[in-house]
PAPA-779662 format. One record per residue (C-alpha): residue number from 1; residue in one letter; x, y, z. Coordinates in pm, 1 decimal, padded with zeros to 6 digits. Layout:
# PAPA-779662
{NUM, a, {X, Y, Z}} ...
END
This chain:
# PAPA-779662
{1, x, {-05644.5, -09700.7, 06195.0}} {2, x, {-05549.7, -09657.8, 05829.8}} {3, x, {-05393.3, -09332.5, 05718.9}} {4, x, {-05538.5, -09197.8, 05397.6}} {5, x, {-05377.9, -08935.9, 05179.2}} {6, x, {-05506.7, -08709.4, 04909.9}} {7, x, {-05304.3, -08555.9, 04630.4}} {8, x, {-05283.1, -08179.4, 04611.4}} {9, x, {-05154.0, -08005.9, 04301.7}} {10, x, {-04872.9, -07762.8, 04365.5}} {11, x, {-04789.5, -07504.3, 04100.3}} {12, x, {-04431.4, -07426.4, 04013.6}} {13, x, {-04313.9, -07086.6, 04133.6}} {14, x, {-04233.8, -06844.0, 03848.6}} {15, x, {-03862.9, -06848.2, 03938.4}} {16, x, {-03846.7, -07221.4, 03866.6}} {17, x, {-04020.9, -07177.7, 03533.1}} {18, x, {-03775.1, -06901.2, 03443.9}} {19, x, {-03485.1, -07123.1, 03551.6}} {20, x, {-03601.7, -07406.6, 03331.0}} {21, x, {-03649.6, -07167.7, 03036.7}} {22, x, {-03304.9, -07016.2, 03090.2}} {23, x, {-03157.4, -07366.0, 03105.6}} {24, x, {-03309.0, -07454.3, 02768.8}} {25, x, {-03185.0, -07128.6, 02612.8}} {26, x, {-02829.6, -07176.0, 02744.8}} {27, x, {-02831.3, -07538.5, 02628.4}} {28, x, {-02936.9, -07435.2, 02277.5}} {29, x, {-02667.0, -07165.5, 02264.8}} {30, x, {-02407.8, -07429.4, 02356.4}} {31, x, {-02538.5, -07664.3, 02088.5}} {32, x, {-02521.1, -07378.7, 01834.5}} {33, x, {-02158.6, -07313.1, 01933.6}} {34, x, {-02077.7, -07680.9, 01889.2}} {35, x, {-02249.0, -07678.0, 01550.0}} {36, x, {-02042.8, -07377.3, 01446.2}} {37, x, {-01721.1, -07546.2, 01559.3}} {38, x, {-01804.2, -07862.5, 01362.9}} {39, x, {-01903.2, -07655.5, 01059.6}} {40, x, {-01571.7, -07468.8, 01066.4}} {41, x, {-01381.7, -07795.9, 01104.4}} {42, x, {-01567.5, -07944.4, 00807.4}} {43, x, {-01493.8, -07637.8, 00594.7}} {44, x, {-01127.8, -07650.8, 00695.9}} {45, x, {-01099.6, -08013.0, 00586.6}} {46, x, {-01278.4, -07937.5, 00260.4}} {47, x, {-01062.0, -07632.5, 00185.3}} {48, x, {-00706.4, -07667.2, 00322.5}} {49, x, {-00640.9, -07300.9, 00231.6}} {50, x, {-00829.5, -07207.9, 00550.6}} {51, x, {-00565.1, -07376.1, 00764.6}} {52, x, {-00243.9, -07344.0, 00564.6}} {53, x, {-00173.4, -07020.1, 00379.7}} {54, x, {00003.1, -07133.3, 00062.3}} {55, x, {00046.4, -06771.4, -00049.6}} {56, x, {00294.6, -06717.9, 00231.6}} {57, x, {00502.8, -07008.0, 00101.0}} {58, x, {00519.8, -06856.6, -00248.9}} {59, x, {00690.6, -06538.1, -00132.0}} {60, x, {01046.2, -06456.4, -00231.4}} {61, x, {01251.9, -06528.4, -00025.3}} {62, x, {01044.3, -06813.4, 00122.8}} {63, x, {00979.5, -06776.1, 00496.6}} {64, x, {01066.5, -07046.1, 00743.7}} {65, x, {00807.7, -07326.4, 00756.5}} {66, x, {00767.3, -07269.6, 01130.3}} {67, x, {00643.4, -06911.5, 01081.2}} {68, x, {00445.6, -06970.9, 00763.2}} {69, x, {00284.6, -07309.8, 00821.5}} {70, x, {00318.7, -07471.5, 01160.7}} {71, x, {00251.5, -07178.2, 01392.9}} {72, x, {-00066.7, -07052.9, 01220.0}} {73, x, {-00190.8, -07410.4, 01176.5}} {74, x, {-00137.2, -07492.5, 01543.7}} {75, x, {-00305.7, -07168.0, 01649.6}} {76, x, {-00611.0, -07228.3, 01430.0}} {77, x, {-00648.6, -07587.6, 01547.2}} {78, x, {-00608.7, -07481.3, 01910.6}} {79, x, {-00874.3, -07211.4, 01872.1}} {80, x, {-01108.8, -07461.4, 01705.2}} {81, x, {-01058.2, -07704.2, 01993.3}} {82, x, {-01117.2, -07429.6, 02251.2}} {83, x, {-01436.0, -07320.8, 02074.6}} {84, x, {-01569.5, -07677.2, 02074.2}} {85, x, {-01472.5, -07725.6, 02437.6}} {86, x, {-01640.4, -07403.2, 02547.0}} {87, x, {-01951.1, -07496.3, 02345.8}} {88, x, {-01973.1, -07828.5, 02525.7}} {89, x, {-01928.8, -07656.0, 02863.3}} {90, x, {-02208.0, -07410.2, 02783.8}} {91, x, {-02439.0, -07691.0, 02669.4}} {92, x, {-02361.7, -07887.3, 02986.5}} {93, x, {-02430.6, -07582.6, 03202.5}} {94, x, {-02764.8, -07531.5, 03025.9}} {95, x, {-02865.2, -07892.0, 03089.8}} {96, x, {-02761.1, -07852.3, 03453.1}} {97, x, {-02970.9, -07534.3, 03486.8}} {98, x, {-03270.4, -07707.4, 03332.0}} {99, x, {-03258.2, -08008.9, 03559.7}} {100, x, {-03167.1, -07817.6, 03874.2}} {101, x, {-03494.5, -07620.9, 03868.6}} {102, x, {-03700.2, -07838.5, 04101.5}} {103, x, {-04029.6, -07964.0, 03978.3}} {104, x, {-04281.0, -08092.4, 04229.4}} {105, x, {-04615.1, -08143.2, 04061.7}} {106, x, {-04801.6, -08331.3, 04333.1}} {107, x, {-04760.9, -08369.0, 04703.8}} {108, x, {-04944.9, -08610.6, 04928.6}} {109, x, {-05114.3, -08463.8, 05235.8}} {110, x, {-05285.6, -08660.0, 05511.9}} {111, x, {-05662.9, -08653.9, 05517.4}} {112, x, {-05812.9, -08544.7, 05849.0}} 
END
């Protein structure tokens, strides 16, 4: 005897559709954060005044280079790195949410 099967369409439950939509939204927010981080980095390389405050170096008496240049520069670069890292984590979480919502379109059932 040969078993025959027929395909039956199964609709996605609304919770899975909402999960996929939420995944796309979170992914796009992460991509926007990454875009903002890259935009700020580009602006900082175009205009070095954003990273190094030259006005602080022109004060009388001149402050130590550690306080005026290196500390603020390191802090700004660290914050830029953290913002890019968090943006990539958010984008990865959004992709994970999107693909974790199960999608079963068809299921085979035996024919009686």
